[in-house]
ROMIMAR-108835 format. One record per residue (C-alpha): z, x negated, y. Coordinates in steps of 0.001 Angstrom, whole numbers, plus 500000, padded with zeros to 6 digits. Example, Ala and Ser with C-alpha at 12.3 -4.5 7.8 and 13.67 -1.06 7.14 Angstrom:
// residues 2
507800487700495500507140486330498940
This chain:
// residues 534
503198503497500191503600505819497322501948504975494072500218507456491772499163509878493239501031509225496492500445505537497016500912504392500570501814500787501116501436499836499347500044500205497411499050499196497177498204498022495411496306499327494386495877497614491232495006501133490330491781499798488894493505498377485881496544500631485712494516503828486014492656502917482864495807502895480830496162506664481240492608507611480289492172510538477910490871509810474425487421511082473639486256511413477243483379508966476751481185511631475254481853513951478184480968511170480594477629510502478949476632514164478923477600514704482547476390511408483964474469511789487179471164509979487055470187510405490707472357508703493308473148511089496148475963509790498337476411513010500306476593515149497171478968512724495475481347512476498424481403516220499021482145516766495350484965514219495528486405515980498582486623519220496617487741517729493320490544515557494692491608517856497569490796515346500319490073516649503859487881513765505052486241510532503937484270507861505781481954505558503843480531502223504968477983500324502880476454496993503922473780495053502049472137491720502831473713491555506282472606495053507293474443498352507566473045500777504975475310503622506029478417504241508093479082507945508059481747510593507610482258513668505488484706516525505772487142517096508627489531514913510579492379517432510289492827520473508084492644523638510151490564521938512839486755521944513100486176518327514192484152516438511596484670512904510339481872510545511408481201506829511401483422506281514432486469508248513219489548506015513175491684505817510016494799503816509266493796501170506711497314499888506024497306496902503632493645496201504301495197494546507361496330491713505077492806490282504992492851490085508789496154488206508725494768485797506118491664485254508268493812484443511314495735481862509298492421480414508093491422479924511733494667478073512380493995475841509369490522475068510753492109474193514088494627471848512472497578473892513695498889474372510173497944473740506541497999476215503672500593474128501847502867473498504815506457474602504172507145477847506014510279476294507536508065473723509275506784476570511462509711478994511287512841476824510989515153479854510677513222481317507726515417481847504654514956483321501184517831484290498866517497481028496908517775477811499004515280476083496698512688478784497386513417478532501112512544474835501074509524475138498779507885478310500125504531477467501724502218479326504049499974479891501027502909481397499095503360484007501825499978485528500936499733485424497143502563487632495784504301485062493575507553484584495519509820485988492812510502489158494802510107492377492838507361494930493481507751496185497047511194494591497357512762495205500750510088497639501913512771500113503006513369497724505895510149498999507465509100502080505475509287504903506411509742504228510144512868502147510743514616500843513816514734497252512544512804494751514637510287492428513014512671489511513486515511491468511884513317492225508867512462488545508461516138487609508824517171490060506097514859488429503540517731486031502789519704488935501277516951490321499016517572489086495486514586487812493466513395489600490334511766486568488691511537482824489102509592481412492033505820481302491365506375482689487838504408485941488096502568488379490338504464491147492138502975492757495237505110492499498362504806493275502053507690491393503648506097487965503325502964489186505103505261490182507949506419486545507991502757485462507965502089487741510932504970486094512785503411482663512206500048483920513482501711485205516657503686482010517191500770479618516664498297481658518710500758482210521544500386485982521631501445489026519640499858489662516257497994492630517726496660490581520626495611487842518212493655490348516130491858491645519222491106488271520787490237486252517698488644488800515329487964492277516711486308491321520028484089488567518541482871491016515882482327493843518356484930496052516651485625497885519899486955501060518280489511499273516102493188499239517069496320497441515943498876500209516502499194503975516633499993503612520337496508502172520892495000505115519011496135507383521840493214506073523917490754507571521418490014511195520571488065510606517353491101509907515163491792511245511680495021513083510935497353512207508072497523514445504990500030514343502142500544516551499117503326519115499484503810521279496422500549519889495071498411520811498094497007518549500820498867519284504057498582517896507581501680515759508281502876513525511069501779509906511157504457507287510576504587504364513037505447501040511385504989498648514298507644496287512920505489495513509855502746493637511701500816491301509458501220493521506403499762496661508014498605497672511481494795497840511597493175501219512324489398501416512159486316503431511246483233503057509084481035501533511785483575498868512730484640497985509189480965497356508427481012494461510906484094492982509227482488493136505778479233491551506982481185488646508488483225488162505296480113488253503113478530485582505324481445483185504921483095483983508242479993483789510412479857486156513378476730488347513015473985487549515501475653484318516550475965480687515559479731481000515955482256481549513192485606483217512757486514480547510201484725477848508225482893478240504939485612476080503390488276478588504371486071481470503237485954479927499761489716479369499821490412483008500659488316484194497711489640481640495232492106482885492605495680481895493473497894484150491331496840485711487995497393489460487621498050491026484226495098493037482899495883496448481405493865497444478363491915500631479125491359503572476822487736503979475607486780506434478364487243503858481096486337500765479101483723499767481674486442499296484324488258496576482386487979493238484209487643489964482371489690488300485086492050489672487691493797487608490345494977487557493943493433485212496487494479484908500123494604488488501371492199489805498721492291490875495090489654489222492921488219490743489762484889491289488062482712494288487281479388494273485454479325490480485535479873490189489297482954489080491173484583491609493496486743490636496467488686493706497477491885495315498704493456498717499005495587500208501729498083503071501685500336504608504307501553508157504730498481510364504819495878507582504498494308505595501669491561503004502067489645500582499921487394497706500971485442495751498383482670493188498470480295491800495863479453488336497239476634487656494765474873490844495882475803490566499579477160494087499098480162495598500854481694499045500382484501500604502404486043503992501636488444505417504219490358508646503581492836510827505454494690511768502265496655510126499477494106510126496673493445506888494877491296508827492447488746509859495062488281506249496146488106504893492606485515507449491518483293506860494556483685503109494336482344502938490794479631505482491552478358503336494443478752500074492531476809501409489551473957502413491847473662499042493590474240497014490432471658499142488596474146500091485897473978503174483706475716505887485763478796507732484568480429510876485919483282508935487467484503511907489488485199513907486332486514510957484364488968509815487012490106513341487862490766514119484195492800510909483889494869511750486954495514515317485848496611514228482388498947511556483763500424513986486307500952516668483668502796514160481466505019513113484363505865516726485242506658517450481594508961514410481468510861515531484557511149519057483187512584517723479926515057515489481759516258518453483774516509520717480720518454518178478653520899517010481317524580517372480564526156520508482020528988518491483492530978518399486703531420515397488988534469513259488257535788513645491795536068516426494371532894516457496458534709515275499574535655512073497731531985510972497762531797511234501561531752508111503676529667505107504583528174502720502038526825499224502669523976497273501073523551493542501693519977493719502995519464497292504190522781498027505837524545501377505799523940504892504573526310507794505014527236510889503055528904513691504956529235517487504894526702519423506949526675523232506863528365523299503490526016520701501945526409516990501299523795515094503328522743511469502819521383509608505863519940506088506081521268504554509287518068502700510262515514505181508854515516508386510926513472510390508405515421509374505298517809512310505448518348514643502521520736516956500733522560515871497587522552518163494591524524517461491452522490516362488419524991515292485761528254513352485504528491511233488682524744511310489315523199513398492089519635513875493341518847513437497021516101515830498160514548514441501329513931516899504153510495515355504633508999516932501505505716515030501840507583511817500962507557512903497301510318510350496794513441512222495711515905509842494092518878509694491771522164508678493406524730507419490886528356506487491537530440504062489447534220504407489588537086501957489529539909502448486994541960504222489672539175506719490293537993505274493580534281504600494082533293501054493156529506501211493704526559503510494414523058502908493040519773504732493559516493505100491644513351507224492118513307510247489825509535510036489291507181507220488385504774508762490910507035507696493777505496504991495898506849501534495119507750500986498778510631503408498313512446500577496557515704502481496122516379500643492866516785497372494794519729498734496755523343498239495676525866500014497860529612499560498060531993501661500154532114500327503697535358498679504656537222500708507212538182498984510426541900498342510737
């Protein structure tokens, strides 16, 4: 989940289409026109993107008019290893799993086992949100459309990075996550409610979410090399490795299991298999080569009908062509337009993997881009390059345009952090360092601890084994926690507020960089010193 350039969960979100535009460099339009590539060459374009964005491997799937145009790989599965990516190579697709969860619910609607506007508590009586009114009014539809009132990525630290919470514990803790806005007032991407949706799928289908995906979607579509967990991946050898940026360079890192987040993430697949999924979606849920359906045409229309408006960012001139006239979220899919056609799409992001799946229903066109790195830019550039070709639009040098935008935005962020560091107050903490030691409690996450280790102060999240890092003093009673897992790129401020007697009243956290993935929702935590047992 990191956003810009390290988006994982969430990123999703991979509303990067609109938000990317806002950082475009002035005057780049002329450069684009002079460097536009007139001849479409997928292999050349992808290989150039691999080099430009420092991505080890990419798989591309393109379907048109019910047929697979291409399902192939480029680059390597793992840096330092010779094995090449091909059409069968398995990638984590993260939040692109949300479309599968929505499809499973659509099947249940067709079967009369639930309705989109049923209250969630009709099916999960113990379900609770922070506000009792929202608890009673929240519908199955509301679970999928990001208008619950929760803030962006709120509560994601319950499952990201790997935690020891169970799925049921995560759902239970929703009642302690405070809303950021009124119910149904605005769009804010979340993952927790898709976990609730996955629980409903499992309950109504009488099997686990993973089993439901296999039995009701993957097997009927012939997606035999698609899995629903990293444990299942162990049965396959053609699996991509995860790569994150460490000190600005793509590096092979460990994959992060998130088996408690079923419904929001979980699907792992390759170009050949994702082609079958896109063909079925573009044909209204019909299973290719069969008279059978995954779900009805009525439900297909419902899934691709706008449910929640999304704010449109105004692009700079260089990326003016990317500005949508409408932007909304349906049921498991983002909906927007490009060159006069509607796109139904989604992004996915987990540590070391980014993916994007988009379809142009009017053209019966589907495009999937799977990567084993955290580069939204590579996907965005290739997406528009492929779209322009199939929509017969004037080509632009999207690889250069998008890369220039990313580099400028990153340079500005690094300059901001450098200035903040240079202008910080040369102050000492209010208390002796040992006074900050102890356990701290948050209503929805639980406990974190600060204790001395080898002469350093170390912060540890009790339910997140990898969220361990050293505290260094920044200014006043604010510290920075530097996580040992440097590929997280999620260092955070840790600020203490004191009572009049000098004791610690509260501890708050916030990411130090806007490039930190939104699923590190440190800002949503509010810690107080844990009460000592008598």
